[in-house]
N, C-alpha and C positions, 0 to 999 in steps of 0.2 A: 628488453621487452617493454614496450610502452603501453600503459593502460590509462584510459581517460578517467580521471577522477573528477566528479562534480561534488564539491564539498565545502562551498563557501557559506557564510552565514545567510546571505540572501537566498541561495538555493534551498538551504535547510528550512528557512522560514516558509518558502513556497510549498515545499514538500509536506511540512507539518500541516499547513493550511489545507492541502489536498486530503490528508488523512483524517483530520479532526476538524470538522466544520460544525460549530455549535452557535446557537443564538443566545442572547442574554436571557431569554425565557426558556428554562429547561424543558418545559412542556412542549415547546415548539421546536425543540432540537431536531435538526435534520442531519443524521449521520450518513454520509454518502456510502453507497454500496462499493464492494471491491472493484467492480467494473468501472464505476465512475471515478474512483480514486486512480486506477491505473490509466484510464483515458486522460485524466487531468495531468498526470505525470508525463505521459507521452506528449501532450500538448505543450508542456514546458520544455522538455528535454529531447523530444524526438525519439525515433526508433532506429536501431535496436537499443534496448535498455536492460540493464541488470539492476535490480532493486534489492539492497541489503536491508533487512529488518533487524536492527540491533537488539530489539526486545527478544527476538528468538535466539540470538547469540547469548544473551544473558540467561535465558531459560535453560539452554543446553549446558552452559558452563555450570550453572547451579545444580543441575540434575547429576552431572558427573561428579561434582564436588561432594554432593550428598552420598553418592554411591561409593566413593572412595575417601571416607573421612580420614584426615591425617596425612593424606598424600598431597604433596605440593604439585599443582598442575602448571606445567610450562606449555602454553599454547604454541603449537608448531605453526609458524606463519605460512608454510608452503602451500596449503590448499586455498587460502584466501588472504593474501597479503594486502590488506587495505587499511589505511590510517584510522578509519572509523571503527573497525574491528579491534585494532590495537587499543585505541582510547577506551572503548567500551569495556574490554577485558581488564585494562589497567584500573578502571573504576571498581571492578569486581575484586581486585586484589590478586589477579593472576600474575604468574611469572611467564617467561617466554623462552621458546626454543628456537635458536637461530641456526642457519646452515649456509649463509652466504654473506658477502659484504653488503649487498643490497638490503637484506633483512636486518643486518646490524644498523644500517643507516636509517631504516624506517622506524625502528624502535627508539633510536637515539633522537630522531626528529620529534617523536611523540613524547619525549621526556621520560621514558622508562628507565628506572635506575638500573645501572649495569649489574648490580649484585642480584637482580631478579631475572637474570638471563644465563643461558648456557649456549655454547657453540657446539652443536652436536654432529657436524659433518665429519665422518671418520678420515677423510682425505682433504688436506688443505695445503695451499702454497704458503711459503714464508710470508708473503705479503698479506695473505688472509689472516694469519696469526697476528701479525703486527697491527693490522687494521682493527681487529677485534680487541686486542689489548689496549689500543689507543682509546677505544670507546670505554673501556673499563671492565669488560667481561674477562674473567680469568679462568673459567671452567671450560674444558675442551674434552673431546672424546677421540680415542685412538683404537686401532684394532690390529696393528702390525708393528714390526721393529722399525721399518723405514719411517713411519709416522711418529713413533715415539722419539726417535733421534732428532726430529725437527725441533723438539722442545728443549733440547739440551741448553741452547743459549738463553732460554727463558725459564730455566728451572726454578728460579727464585720468585717467579711471578705467577705460576700457573698451578692448577689442580686438574688432574686428569681422571676420566673414567675410561675403563677398558670395555669395549663392546664385544659381547659374545654373539655367536651365530646359533640360532635355533630355527631350522628350516621348517617351512609351513606351506604346504601345497594348497591348503584350504583358504588362503587369503587372496585378496585381489592382486596384491603384489608381494611376492616372497622376498622381502628386503634382505634376508639373511643369505640369499644367493649372491648378493653383491658385497655385503659388509659383515663383519663379525669374525671372531676367531673361536677356537675350541677351548675347553676348560684347561687343557694342558698348556696351550699357547698362552693363555691368560696368566697362569702361574709364572711362565718364563718371562713374560713382559713385566710383571710386577717385580720380579727379581732384577731384571735389567734396569727398571726405573730406580730401584733402590741403589743400584751400583752407580747410577748417574745423578743421584740426589734429586730425583723428580718425585713429587708427591702424587700418589695414586689415591684419589678420593673414594672411588668405588667401582661398581660394575654397572653396565647398561646392556640393554637388549631391545630389539623391536621384533615382535612376533609376526609382523606383516600387516599391511593395510586391510581394513575391513575383515578382521579375523572373526570367523564364524563361531568358534568355540572357546570358552574361557580356559579350558584345560591347557591350552598352549601357554597362557600366562602362568598358570600354576606350575607347570613343569619347569619353566624358565626360572621362576622365583626359587623353587627348590634347588635347582642346579646352582644358582647364585649363592644360596645359603650354604651349600656344601663347600663352595670355593672360599667363602668367608672362613669356614672352619679350617680348611686346608691351609690357608694363608697364616692363620694363627698357629697351627701346629708346626709350620715350617719356620716360625720366628720372623716372618716378614712383617713390615709395618701394617697395622690394623686398618681395615677398610671401614668406612662409616656410612656409605650411602648406596642404595640400589635405585637405578633409573629403569622403570618398567616400560618405558617407551610409549608408543601409541598403538593404533590398530583397533581401538574400541569401536564396535560396529554401529553404524546408523541404520535404522530400519526403513530402507527405501521401499520394500515390497512386502512388509509384514512377514518376513522370514527370519528375523533374528530376535533374540530375547530382549525384553525391556532392560534398560541399562542397569537398573538396580539389581535385577535378577542375574544378569550377565556377570556383574562384578562380585556377586556373593562368594563364589569360590576363590576369587582373587583376594577378597578381604580375609577369608579364612586362612589362606596361605601367608598373607602378610602378618597376621597376628602371631604366627609361629616364629617370626624373626625376633631377635633380641630387641628389647625396648629402645636400646641406644641407636639402632639402625634407622637412618632417615630414608624416606621413600619419596621419589619424585616420578612424574610421568610426563609424556609429551603428546597429549591429544591434539588432533587437528580436525579431521573430517567430522567427528561426532559433534563438535562444537558449532561448525559453520554449515554443514550440509543443508539443513532445512531453512537456512536464513535468507536465501537468495531466490528471487523469482525473475525469470527471463521474459521479456516482452519483445516480440518481433512482429513485423507486419507483412502482409501479402503484397508482393511486388507485381505478380502476374500469375496467370494460370493457363493450362492447356490440357487437352484431352489426349492421352497416350495409352494405347492398348486397353481401351475401355475404362480407364481411371482418370480422375482429375488430378493433375499435378499442380500443387500450389508452390510457387517460388517465393521464399522468404528473404528478408534482408539480413538474416543471420543463419549460420549453418555450421557444418562440421569444421570448417576452418576458423570459425568464430567461437561463440559461447558454447556451442554443442560439441566442442572438441573432446570433451570428456567421454563421448560415445566411443571415440577411437582410443584415447589414452587411459581411460579409467573404467572401462566396462559399463559406462553410464547407460541407464535405462530410466529416463526421467518421465514423470507424468506430464503429458502434453495434451492441451485441449485448446479449442477456440475460446476467446473471452466470452463468458456467459453472463448475460444481463438478467437481473432479477425480473421476473414477470414474463420472461421468454417462454417458460414452460418447456415441455418435452418437444424436441425438434428431431425430425428424421435425420439420420446419419448415413453416410455413404463411405465405402472404402476409398481412400485416396492416398496420395504421396505428398510428403512435405520435403521439399528440396531447398538447399541453401542457395545463395546468390551467385556463387562462383561458376566459372566455365568448366569445372572439373566434374565428371560424371559420378565420382564417388561422394560428392557433396550432397548426400541424402540424409535427412534427419530421421525420417520415419516412413516406412512402407506399410500399406494395408492398415493405416490408422483410420478409425471411424470418426468422421467429423461432419457437421452440417455443411450445406452449401455455403461457400464463402465468396465475398466480393473483394476486389482489389482494395487494399488499405485496411482490411479487417485484421484484428490482432490475434496472435497466437501466444499462449502462455505456457512456459515451461517451469515446473516447480522442483524444489529440492536440489537446486543447482549451485549451492554455495561452495562445494568442494571440487577442486580440479576442473574448473570450467573456464573462467576468465583468465586464469594463469597460463593456460596453454592455447589461448586464442591467438590468431595471427591477423595480419593485414593482407593475406594472400589475395591476389587479383585487385589489390587496392580497394577492397571493400572494408570500410572502417569497422573496427571493433565496437562492440556495444559500449555506450557510456555507462558508468557505474555511479549510482546514487545511494546514499545511506539515509535511513529514516529511524526515528526514535532513539537517537544517540543519547539524549539527555535522560538521566535516571528519574528526573522529576515526573510525577504522574505515572510512573511505571506500573504501579499496582492497579491504578484506575484503568489503564490501557489493557492490562492483563485480564481484568474482570469483564471488560466490555468486548473482548475479542471473541 
C-alpha cells in the first residue's frame, strides 16, 4: 500500500508559516483563520489532503498516560502509520506495538530503540520472526500451539506473551473472534513452553476496538490475575507482565465516557495486582483519531431526484474508506469562513470521484450551495482512514502532511488554540 508522505523540511516550513503568521509587532499580529490556513495548505499541496496535527497526538497521548498511571503505552501503528506520528510519540517517551514487517521498518527508520517495541500479531511467518529479531525486538505474542512451536529455534532470543480471548459484541471490531485462546489453553501453552525452554513473559488480551464499557477490561484483568495464581500453584515459571491491549474509545459522537472516567475502573482493577506485575497497553485509535482533518474539493455537481449531488476528489475508495471498514461517521461540512454568518443549508449528497455507484460519502447532508472548487472538511479522521485508502479508478490518494511536529512552543500553541 503506497501512501504519499509530504514531510520535508521545506514543506514543514511552509506549513508552519501557514499556521502561525505573526509580525514583529505583537499588537499587529494577524493570526489566520482556520479557513485561511486550510486554503493556504491546499494552495501549496493541492487537494485531496489529509492534515495531521501532531499537537493533538501529544494531547491524546498525555491524556491516556494520565488516565493510566504506571502503564507503559505501546502505540499501535495500525490506525495511522505515519513517520511524523512515530517521531512525535517517541519524543513523548512512548513505546510501540508492531504487527508487520512494514511497521518494524517504519519504527526502525525513525530510530525507535528495539527494546521499546513488541511484535503483537498472533500469527507470523518464520521470515516475519527473523525480520523482527534482526531489528532487535524480542517480544512476541502467540495464541496457539502451532505458533508457539515456530519459536523453538529462537528459544534463547525471545520472550512471549500468550493472548487470551474475551469476546465483546459491543465493540467496533470483536478482535477475540479471530485471535486469543481460553484460560485452559493458556495453561497448556505455558506448560508446553516450559517443556521447550521458551520464556513466557506474561498474558495479553484485546477487548475489541472502540470498546464502549470499561467493565470488559476489568473482567479480562481479573481473569488474567487468576491465571497468574494458577500458574504459581502449578509450579510453572512465574509470569511478570499483563498486556491490556487497546480498545480505549474515542468520543466521536459524545456517546462515550471521558477517558479518565472510562479508565477509573481499570485503574482500580490494576491496583489489585501484585506490585511486581508490570502492565503495558496497546492504544491506537484514541491517540490519533482526532488528529487528522480531511480536505477535499468539489469536482462537479448535478441535480438528481430533487437533490444536488456534489462530486468530490476524495471518497469511499480514498480517505473516507473508514465509512466502509470502520463504521466511520465523521463530522463533515463545507469550509466555513469567519464573517460568513449563518447561511441557508439544503439537503444534498456528497459522492466520491470514482465511477462506482457505492462511492457515496454522505446522503441527505445539509450544506450551503457550493461552487466547483469549494472545499469540504472531514474531521476526526485520524484512525483507519488513510491506511485503507486505495487508488481505485486511478484517482490518487490524498497527500498527507504533518504540522506542529516540533515540541518547541507547544504550550504557546495549546494556549492560543
